[in-house]
C-alpha positions as YAML, in Angstrom:
chain: A
units: angstrom
residues:
- id: 1
  name: ALA
  ca: [113.54, 27.27, -58.28]
- id: 2
  name: TRP
  ca: [110.68, 29.59, -59.22]
- id: 3
  name: ARG
  ca: [113.13, 32.45, -59.79]
- id: 4
  name: VAL
  ca: [115.03, 30.29, -62.28]
- id: 5
  name: ALA
  ca: [111.89, 28.99, -64.02]
- id: 6
  name: LEU
  ca: [110.58, 32.56, -64.39]
- id: 7
  name: ASN
  ca: [114.02, 33.90, -65.47]
- id: 8
  name: VAL
  ca: [113.83, 36.74, -62.98]
- id: 9
  name: GLU
  ca: [117.52, 37.58, -63.35]
- id: 10
  name: GLY
  ca: [117.10, 38.06, -67.07]
- id: 11
  name: HIS
  ca: [114.23, 40.52, -66.76]
- id: 12
  name: ALA
  ca: [114.80, 42.49, -63.54]
- id: 13
  name: LYS
  ca: [115.92, 46.09, -64.06]
- id: 14
  name: PRO
  ca: [117.72, 47.61, -61.06]
- id: 15
  name: GLY
  ca: [116.12, 50.78, -59.75]
- id: 16
  name: LEU
  ca: [112.92, 50.49, -61.77]
- id: 17
  name: TYR
  ca: [110.83, 49.09, -58.92]
- id: 18
  name: GLN
  ca: [111.69, 52.07, -56.76]
- id: 19
  name: GLU
  ca: [110.78, 54.51, -59.54]
- id: 20
  name: LEU
  ca: [107.39, 52.86, -59.95]
- id: 21
  name: GLN
  ca: [106.50, 53.76, -56.36]
- id: 22
  name: ASN
  ca: [106.43, 57.48, -57.10]
- id: 23
  name: SER
  ca: [102.92, 57.77, -58.50]
- id: 24
  name: ASP
  ca: [99.46, 56.41, -57.71]
- id: 25
  name: ASN
  ca: [97.06, 55.09, -60.33]
- id: 26
  name: GLU
  ca: [93.36, 54.54, -60.90]
- id: 27
  name: TRP
  ca: [93.48, 51.11, -59.24]
- id: 28
  name: ILE
  ca: [95.03, 52.17, -55.94]
- id: 29
  name: HIS
  ca: [91.72, 52.35, -54.07]
- id: 30
  name: LEU
  ca: [90.74, 48.82, -55.10]
- id: 31
  name: ILE
  ca: [94.21, 47.54, -54.19]
- id: 32
  name: GLU
  ca: [93.91, 49.13, -50.75]
- id: 33
  name: ILE
  ca: [90.59, 47.31, -50.25]
- id: 34
  name: ASP
  ca: [91.80, 43.92, -51.47]
- id: 35
  name: VAL
  ca: [95.22, 43.67, -49.82]
- id: 36
  name: PRO
  ca: [93.94, 43.18, -46.22]
- id: 37
  name: ARG
  ca: [91.63, 40.43, -47.52]
- id: 38
  name: THR
  ca: [94.46, 38.40, -49.00]
- id: 39
  name: PHE
  ca: [95.46, 36.21, -46.04]
- id: 40
  name: PRO
  ca: [92.91, 36.99, -43.31]
- id: 41
  name: GLU
  ca: [93.51, 33.62, -41.65]
- id: 42
  name: ASN
  ca: [97.22, 34.37, -41.16]
- id: 43
  name: PRO
  ca: [97.93, 36.81, -38.30]
- id: 44
  name: ALA
  ca: [101.53, 37.18, -39.47]
- id: 45
  name: PHE
  ca: [100.24, 38.97, -42.57]
- id: 46
  name: ASP
  ca: [100.27, 42.22, -40.63]
- id: 47
  name: GLU
  ca: [100.26, 45.88, -41.65]
- id: 48
  name: ALA
  ca: [103.94, 45.84, -42.62]
- id: 49
  name: GLN
  ca: [103.36, 42.85, -44.92]
- id: 50
  name: GLN
  ca: [100.26, 44.48, -46.35]
- id: 51
  name: ARG
  ca: [102.09, 47.72, -47.15]
- id: 52
  name: CYS
  ca: [104.69, 45.73, -49.09]
- id: 53
  name: LEU
  ca: [102.05, 43.86, -51.08]
- id: 54
  name: LEU
  ca: [100.24, 47.12, -51.83]
- id: 55
  name: ARG
  ca: [103.45, 48.64, -53.22]
- id: 56
  name: ILE
  ca: [104.09, 45.53, -55.35]
- id: 57
  name: LEU
  ca: [100.63, 45.64, -56.90]
- id: 58
  name: LYS
  ca: [100.74, 49.41, -57.38]
- id: 59
  name: ALA
  ca: [104.12, 49.18, -59.10]
- id: 60
  name: TYR
  ca: [102.90, 46.48, -61.47]
- id: 61
  name: ALA
  ca: [99.79, 48.51, -62.36]
- id: 62
  name: ASN
  ca: [102.00, 51.53, -63.07]
- id: 63
  name: LEU
  ca: [104.38, 49.51, -65.24]
- id: 64
  name: CYS
  ca: [101.69, 47.56, -67.12]
- id: 65
  name: ALA
  ca: [98.81, 50.02, -67.35]
- id: 66
  name: ASP
  ca: [97.15, 47.98, -70.12]
- id: 67
  name: VAL
  ca: [96.54, 45.31, -67.47]
- id: 68
  name: GLY
  ca: [96.42, 47.46, -64.35]
- id: 69
  name: TYR
  ca: [94.94, 45.66, -61.37]
- id: 70
  name: CYS
  ca: [92.13, 43.14, -61.05]
- id: 71
  name: GLN
  ca: [90.82, 41.25, -58.05]
- id: 72
  name: GLY
  ca: [92.69, 37.97, -57.75]
- id: 73
  name: MET
  ca: [96.11, 39.40, -58.52]
- id: 74
  name: ASN
  ca: [96.56, 40.15, -54.81]
- id: 75
  name: PHE
  ca: [96.49, 36.42, -54.01]
- id: 76
  name: VAL
  ca: [99.04, 35.58, -56.71]
- id: 77
  name: ALA
  ca: [101.46, 38.32, -55.66]
- id: 78
  name: GLY
  ca: [100.79, 37.52, -52.02]
- id: 79
  name: LEU
  ca: [101.84, 33.89, -52.40]
- id: 80
  name: LEU
  ca: [104.99, 34.93, -54.24]
- id: 81
  name: PHE
  ca: [105.75, 37.33, -51.39]
- id: 82
  name: LEU
  ca: [105.29, 34.51, -48.89]
- id: 83
  name: VAL
  ca: [107.65, 32.23, -50.83]
- id: 84
  name: ALA
  ca: [110.23, 35.00, -51.16]
- id: 85
  name: GLN
  ca: [110.28, 35.18, -47.35]
- id: 86
  name: GLY
  ca: [111.04, 31.49, -47.05]
- id: 87
  name: GLY
  ca: [107.51, 30.15, -46.76]
- id: 88
  name: GLU
  ca: [106.27, 32.15, -43.80]
- id: 89
  name: PHE
  ca: [105.59, 35.82, -43.21]
- id: 90
  name: SER
  ca: [108.46, 37.26, -41.19]
- id: 91
  name: GLU
  ca: [110.12, 40.66, -41.12]
- id: 92
  name: PRO
  ca: [109.80, 41.96, -44.71]
- id: 93
  name: THR
  ca: [112.89, 43.43, -46.36]
- id: 94
  name: PRO
  ca: [113.31, 45.67, -49.42]
- id: 95
  name: GLU
  ca: [115.10, 42.79, -51.13]
- id: 96
  name: THR
  ca: [112.28, 40.26, -50.71]
- id: 97
  name: GLU
  ca: [109.74, 42.90, -51.72]
- id: 98
  name: GLU
  ca: [111.57, 43.73, -54.95]
- id: 99
  name: GLU
  ca: [112.22, 40.05, -55.68]
- id: 100
  name: THR
  ca: [108.50, 39.40, -55.34]
- id: 101
  name: PHE
  ca: [107.68, 42.22, -57.73]
- id: 102
  name: TRP
  ca: [109.93, 40.81, -60.45]
- id: 103
  name: MET
  ca: [108.66, 37.24, -59.97]
- id: 104
  name: PHE
  ca: [105.12, 38.57, -60.25]
- id: 105
  name: PHE
  ca: [106.02, 40.62, -63.33]
- id: 106
  name: CYS
  ca: [107.60, 37.60, -65.06]
- id: 107
  name: LEU
  ca: [104.70, 35.29, -64.20]
- id: 108
  name: MET
  ca: [102.23, 37.85, -65.52]
- id: 109
  name: GLU
  ca: [104.06, 38.95, -68.66]
- id: 110
  name: PHE
  ca: [106.00, 35.88, -69.76]
- id: 111
  name: GLY
  ca: [103.90, 33.22, -68.08]
- id: 112
  name: GLN
  ca: [100.90, 34.80, -69.87]
- id: 113
  name: LEU
  ca: [98.90, 35.11, -66.67]
- id: 114
  name: ASN
  ca: [98.17, 38.73, -67.57]
- id: 115
  name: GLY
  ca: [95.69, 37.47, -70.17]
- id: 116
  name: PHE
  ca: [93.43, 36.41, -67.31]
- id: 117
  name: TYR
  ca: [93.06, 40.01, -66.19]
- id: 118
  name: ARG
  ca: [93.10, 42.09, -69.35]
- id: 119
  name: ARG
  ca: [90.02, 43.96, -70.45]
- id: 120
  name: SER
  ca: [87.30, 41.49, -71.50]
- id: 121
  name: PHE
  ca: [89.36, 38.67, -69.93]
- id: 122
  name: PRO
  ca: [90.38, 37.04, -73.24]
- id: 123
  name: LEU
  ca: [92.54, 34.26, -71.81]
- id: 124
  name: LEU
  ca: [90.21, 33.51, -68.91]
- id: 125
  name: LYS
  ca: [87.39, 32.93, -71.40]
- id: 126
  name: ARG
  ca: [89.57, 30.54, -73.38]
- id: 127
  name: TYR
  ca: [90.46, 28.55, -70.29]
- id: 128
  name: LEU
  ca: [86.84, 28.37, -69.14]
- id: 129
  name: TRP
  ca: [85.93, 27.04, -72.56]
- id: 130
  name: ALA
  ca: [88.87, 24.61, -72.55]
- id: 131
  name: PHE
  ca: [87.89, 23.29, -69.14]
- id: 132
  name: ASP
  ca: [84.35, 22.67, -70.35]
- id: 133
  name: GLU
  ca: [85.77, 20.59, -73.19]
- id: 134
  name: LEU
  ca: [88.07, 18.62, -70.89]
- id: 135
  name: ILE
  ca: [85.62, 17.81, -68.11]
- id: 136
  name: ALA
  ca: [83.18, 16.41, -70.69]
- id: 137
  name: ILE
  ca: [85.92, 13.97, -71.74]
- id: 138
  name: ALA
  ca: [87.51, 13.18, -68.37]
- id: 139
  name: LEU
  ca: [84.56, 13.38, -65.97]
- id: 140
  name: PRO
  ca: [81.34, 13.01, -67.99]
- id: 141
  name: GLU
  ca: [79.27, 11.83, -65.01]
- id: 142
  name: LEU
  ca: [80.21, 14.87, -62.95]
- id: 143
  name: GLN
  ca: [79.67, 17.15, -65.95]
- id: 144
  name: GLU
  ca: [76.16, 15.76, -66.38]
- id: 145
  name: HIS
  ca: [75.44, 16.14, -62.67]
- id: 146
  name: PHE
  ca: [76.52, 19.79, -62.76]
- id: 147
  name: ARG
  ca: [74.34, 20.31, -65.84]
- id: 148
  name: LYS
  ca: [71.29, 18.85, -64.11]
- id: 149
  name: GLU
  ca: [71.92, 21.10, -61.11]
- id: 150
  name: ASN
  ca: [72.36, 24.13, -63.42]
- id: 151
  name: LEU
  ca: [75.84, 24.72, -61.99]
- id: 152
  name: GLN
  ca: [78.11, 26.74, -64.25]
- id: 153
  name: HIS
  ca: [81.81, 25.93, -63.95]
- id: 154
  name: SER
  ca: [82.55, 29.62, -63.54]
- id: 155
  name: VAL
  ca: [81.00, 29.39, -60.04]
- id: 156
  name: TYR
  ca: [84.24, 27.85, -58.80]
- id: 157
  name: LEU
  ca: [86.70, 28.28, -61.68]
- id: 158
  name: HIS
  ca: [86.82, 32.08, -61.44]
- id: 159
  name: GLN
  ca: [88.37, 31.71, -57.99]
- id: 160
  name: TRP
  ca: [90.58, 28.79, -58.98]
- id: 161
  name: PHE
  ca: [91.98, 30.42, -62.10]
- id: 162
  name: LEU
  ca: [92.17, 34.09, -61.09]
- id: 163
  name: THR
  ca: [93.97, 33.30, -57.82]
- id: 164
  name: LEU
  ca: [95.75, 30.15, -59.07]
- id: 165
  name: PHE
  ca: [94.01, 28.22, -56.29]
- id: 166
  name: VAL
  ca: [95.43, 30.42, -53.48]
- id: 167
  name: SER
  ca: [92.00, 31.53, -52.25]
- id: 168
  name: SER
  ca: [90.44, 28.09, -52.62]
- id: 169
  name: LEU
  ca: [92.76, 25.37, -51.32]
- id: 170
  name: PRO
  ca: [95.00, 24.93, -48.26]
- id: 171
  name: LEU
  ca: [98.42, 26.53, -48.63]
- id: 172
  name: PRO
  ca: [100.50, 23.30, -48.55]
- id: 173
  name: VAL
  ca: [98.46, 21.96, -51.47]
- id: 174
  name: VAL
  ca: [98.73, 25.23, -53.37]
- id: 175
  name: LEU
  ca: [102.52, 25.23, -53.11]
- id: 176
  name: VAL
  ca: [102.68, 21.76, -54.69]
- id: 177
  name: LEU
  ca: [100.33, 22.81, -57.48]
- id: 178
  name: TRP
  ca: [102.32, 25.97, -58.14]
- id: 179
  name: ASP
  ca: [105.49, 23.95, -58.73]
- id: 180
  name: ALA
  ca: [103.72, 22.36, -61.69]
- id: 181
  name: ILE
  ca: [102.25, 25.67, -62.90]
- id: 182
  name: VAL
  ca: [105.44, 27.74, -62.65]
- id: 183
  name: CYS
  ca: [107.66, 25.11, -64.27]
- id: 184
  name: GLY
  ca: [105.12, 23.53, -66.62]
- id: 185
  name: GLY
  ca: [103.31, 26.65, -67.77]
- id: 186
  name: LEU
  ca: [99.83, 28.08, -67.30]
- id: 187
  name: PRO
  ca: [98.04, 25.23, -69.18]
- id: 188
  name: GLU
  ca: [98.88, 23.02, -66.20]
- id: 189
  name: ILE
  ca: [95.93, 24.53, -64.34]
- id: 190
  name: LEU
  ca: [93.61, 22.51, -66.59]
- id: 191
  name: PRO
  ca: [94.77, 18.97, -65.72]
- id: 192
  name: ILE
  ca: [95.24, 20.12, -62.12]
- id: 193
  name: SER
  ca: [91.62, 21.28, -61.96]
- id: 194
  name: ILE
  ca: [90.42, 18.02, -63.47]
- id: 195
  name: ALA
  ca: [92.51, 16.09, -60.91]
- id: 196
  name: VAL
  ca: [91.03, 18.05, -58.01]
- id: 197
  name: LEU
  ca: [87.48, 17.39, -59.24]
- id: 198
  name: GLN
  ca: [88.29, 13.74, -59.79]
- id: 199
  name: LEU
  ca: [89.30, 13.47, -56.15]
- id: 200
  name: LEU
  ca: [86.12, 15.24, -55.02]
- id: 201
  name: GLN
  ca: [83.77, 13.62, -57.52]
- id: 202
  name: GLN
  ca: [82.07, 11.07, -55.27]
- id: 203
  name: THR
  ca: [81.26, 13.75, -52.70]
- id: 204
  name: LEU
  ca: [80.02, 16.22, -55.32]
- id: 205
  name: LEU
  ca: [77.75, 13.68, -56.99]
- id: 206
  name: THR
  ca: [75.69, 13.44, -53.81]
- id: 207
  name: MET
  ca: [75.08, 17.21, -53.59]
- id: 208
  name: LYS
  ca: [72.48, 19.64, -54.89]
- id: 209
  name: PHE
  ca: [73.29, 23.05, -56.37]
- id: 210
  name: GLU
  ca: [73.33, 25.02, -53.12]
- id: 211
  name: ASP
  ca: [75.48, 22.44, -51.36]
- id: 212
  name: ILE
  ca: [77.96, 22.26, -54.24]
- id: 213
  name: ALA
  ca: [78.38, 26.04, -54.37]
- id: 214
  name: SER
  ca: [78.83, 26.16, -50.60]
- id: 215
  name: PHE
  ca: [81.27, 23.25, -50.69]
- id: 216
  name: PHE
  ca: [83.55, 25.02, -53.15]
- id: 217
  name: LYS
  ca: [83.42, 28.27, -51.17]
- id: 218
  name: MET
  ca: [84.39, 26.49, -47.96]
- id: 219
  name: LEU
  ca: [86.90, 24.08, -49.48]
- id: 220
  name: LYS
  ca: [89.96, 25.91, -48.15]
- id: 221
  name: SER
  ca: [88.76, 25.78, -44.57]
- id: 222
  name: ARG
  ca: [87.00, 22.40, -44.54]
- id: 223
  name: GLU
  ca: [88.06, 19.58, -42.26]
- id: 224
  name: HIS
  ca: [89.49, 16.48, -43.91]
- id: 225
  name: GLU
  ca: [86.36, 14.36, -43.61]
- id: 226
  name: ASP
  ca: [85.21, 15.13, -47.17]
- id: 227
  name: CYS
  ca: [88.48, 15.13, -49.04]
- id: 228
  name: ASP
  ca: [92.05, 13.99, -48.62]
- id: 229
  name: PHE
  ca: [93.99, 17.19, -49.24]
- id: 230
  name: GLU
  ca: [97.33, 15.41, -48.99]
- id: 231
  name: SER
  ca: [96.40, 13.40, -52.07]
- id: 232
  name: ILE
  ca: [95.48, 16.42, -54.19]
- id: 233
  name: GLY
  ca: [99.06, 17.48, -54.84]
- id: 234
  name: ARG
  ca: [100.21, 13.97, -55.68]
- id: 235
  name: ILE
  ca: [97.29, 13.28, -58.02]
- id: 236
  name: ALA
  ca: [97.66, 16.69, -59.68]
- id: 237
  name: ALA
  ca: [101.38, 16.16, -60.27]
- id: 238
  name: ILE
  ca: [100.78, 12.78, -61.89]
- id: 239
  name: SER
  ca: [97.88, 14.10, -63.97]
- id: 240
  name: SER
  ca: [99.87, 17.11, -65.13]
- id: 241
  name: ALA
  ca: [102.61, 14.85, -66.45]
- id: 242
  name: HIS
  ca: [100.36, 12.40, -68.28]
- id: 243
  name: PHE
  ca: [97.12, 14.20, -69.09]
- id: 244
  name: CYS
  ca: [96.68, 14.72, -72.84]
- id: 245
  name: ILE
  ca: [94.87, 17.87, -73.90]
- id: 246
  name: PRO
  ca: [92.86, 17.44, -77.12]
- id: 247
  name: LYS
  ca: [94.52, 18.96, -80.16]
- id: 248
  name: HIS
  ca: [91.74, 21.43, -80.90]
- id: 249
  name: VAL
  ca: [91.93, 22.71, -77.30]
- id: 250
  name: ALA
  ca: [95.71, 22.98, -77.34]
- id: 251
  name: GLU
  ca: [95.60, 24.95, -80.57]
- id: 252
  name: VAL
  ca: [93.18, 27.48, -79.11]
- id: 253
  name: LEU
  ca: [95.27, 27.89, -75.97]
- id: 254
  name: ARG
  ca: [98.37, 28.57, -78.07]
- id: 255
  name: ARG
  ca: [96.77, 31.35, -80.09]
- id: 256
  name: PRO
  ca: [98.20, 34.81, -79.38]
- id: 257
  name: ILE
  ca: [95.96, 37.13, -77.43]
- id: 258
  name: PRO
  ca: [95.18, 40.00, -79.85]
- id: 259
  name: LEU
  ca: [96.08, 43.42, -78.45]
- id: 260
  name: THR
  ca: [93.16, 45.35, -79.88]
- id: 261
  name: SER
  ca: [92.26, 48.89, -79.00]
- id: 262
  name: ASP
  ca: [89.87, 47.50, -76.39]
- id: 263
  name: HIS
  ca: [92.85, 46.31, -74.35]
- id: 264
  name: LEU
  ca: [94.37, 49.78, -74.35]
- id: 265
  name: MET
  ca: [91.24, 51.71, -73.42]
- id: 266
  name: GLU
  ca: [90.82, 53.13, -69.95]
- id: 267
  name: ARG
  ca: [88.83, 50.62, -67.99]
- id: 268
  name: SER
  ca: [87.01, 50.37, -64.71]
- id: 269
  name: PRO
  ca: [88.93, 48.27, -62.16]
- id: 270
  name: GLN
  ca: [86.32, 45.60, -61.53]
- id: 271
  name: SER
  ca: [86.28, 41.88, -61.00]
- id: 272
  name: PRO
  ca: [85.17, 39.46, -63.77]
- id: 273
  name: THR
  ca: [81.88, 38.89, -61.98]
- id: 274
  name: LYS
  ca: [81.07, 42.58, -62.46]
- id: 275
  name: ARG
  ca: [81.90, 42.70, -66.17]
- id: 276
  name: MET
  ca: [80.32, 40.75, -68.97]
- id: 277
  name: LEU
  ca: [82.53, 38.08, -70.47]
- id: 278
  name: ASP
  ca: [82.17, 38.76, -74.18]
- id: 279
  name: SER
  ca: [82.20, 35.78, -76.51]
- id: 280
  name: ASP
  ca: [85.64, 34.68, -77.68]
- id: 281
  name: GLU
  ca: [86.37, 33.56, -81.21]
- id: 282
  name: ASP
  ca: [84.70, 30.38, -82.36]
- id: 283
  name: MET
  ca: [86.54, 27.43, -80.86]
- id: 284
  name: THR
  ca: [84.57, 24.50, -82.24]
- id: 285
  name: THR
  ca: [86.65, 22.05, -84.28]
- id: 286
  name: THR
  ca: [87.15, 18.32, -84.42]
- id: 287
  name: ALA
  ca: [89.10, 16.69, -81.59]
- id: 288
  name: ASN
  ca: [92.40, 14.88, -81.74]
- id: 289
  name: THR
  ca: [94.79, 14.54, -78.81]
- id: 290
  name: THR
  ca: [98.16, 16.13, -78.21]
- id: 291
  name: THR
  ca: [100.01, 17.79, -75.36]
- id: 292
  name: VAL
  ca: [100.66, 21.48, -74.81]
- id: 293
  name: ASN
  ca: [104.37, 22.22, -74.95]
- id: 294
  name: SER
  ca: [105.83, 23.19, -71.57]
- id: 295
  name: PRO
  ca: [107.74, 26.48, -71.54]
- id: 296
  name: CYS
  ca: [110.28, 24.80, -69.22]
- id: 297
  name: SER
  ca: [110.95, 21.92, -71.62]
- id: 298
  name: THR
  ca: [113.91, 21.78, -73.94]
...
């Protein structure tokens, strides 16, 4: 289903993936560091699996040098590689490896996920701003609690957005959320994030800054006493279908990402936490409500 939603058949070019393996790039060292960290809890993600993921990420960086590689992309490509193998890491094949590469390419280029990783992180900044607008409307009590505790949303949203929840939530939940994201479009991560916080709100309201930060870091591995993970997917699916994004937010999200000379400059392959997030264009307008059009809708 993801192959169809991403139109892999319409964009894959036979032989190109193999050609892209022939040269290294400036990001290869960082890729080599990050790949073994992708699924450390899964012993089936062995050296053979890791070599495949490394080749996928290297090939993408060679093909799309204006994006290159950024920490977080390994989790996205890694989940696609898992799905291409039928939902569990088994004996990798050249076919599943190449299929993963083209799914990753389509999600990045045509699903606009590449804007999260471009120099200066233009789309990531927009989504962080959009989330701040939405949580103030949907969860004002939690927003105020975070403000009092001096907790910036980027403390947890960097991980949620840059890995599309792969590094932060249990895999069965992530797979449900990805169905909405792949078919509904990248804006779905906003109502999904609000739904997750809504489910966790009563627990979070009792916590101080240090406990909240620790809670988010440990969320993927926590026992079920604090949150019902089985409900997250269901709530997120319902919220994604019915959640209305304010008009001024939707308009900002739809704006094209300008390809200025800054995006084409040679850059250092760092994570967002190591580079300053420059201010995006002014996004303050009056609010009306509308929905963001789904790229899968007709």
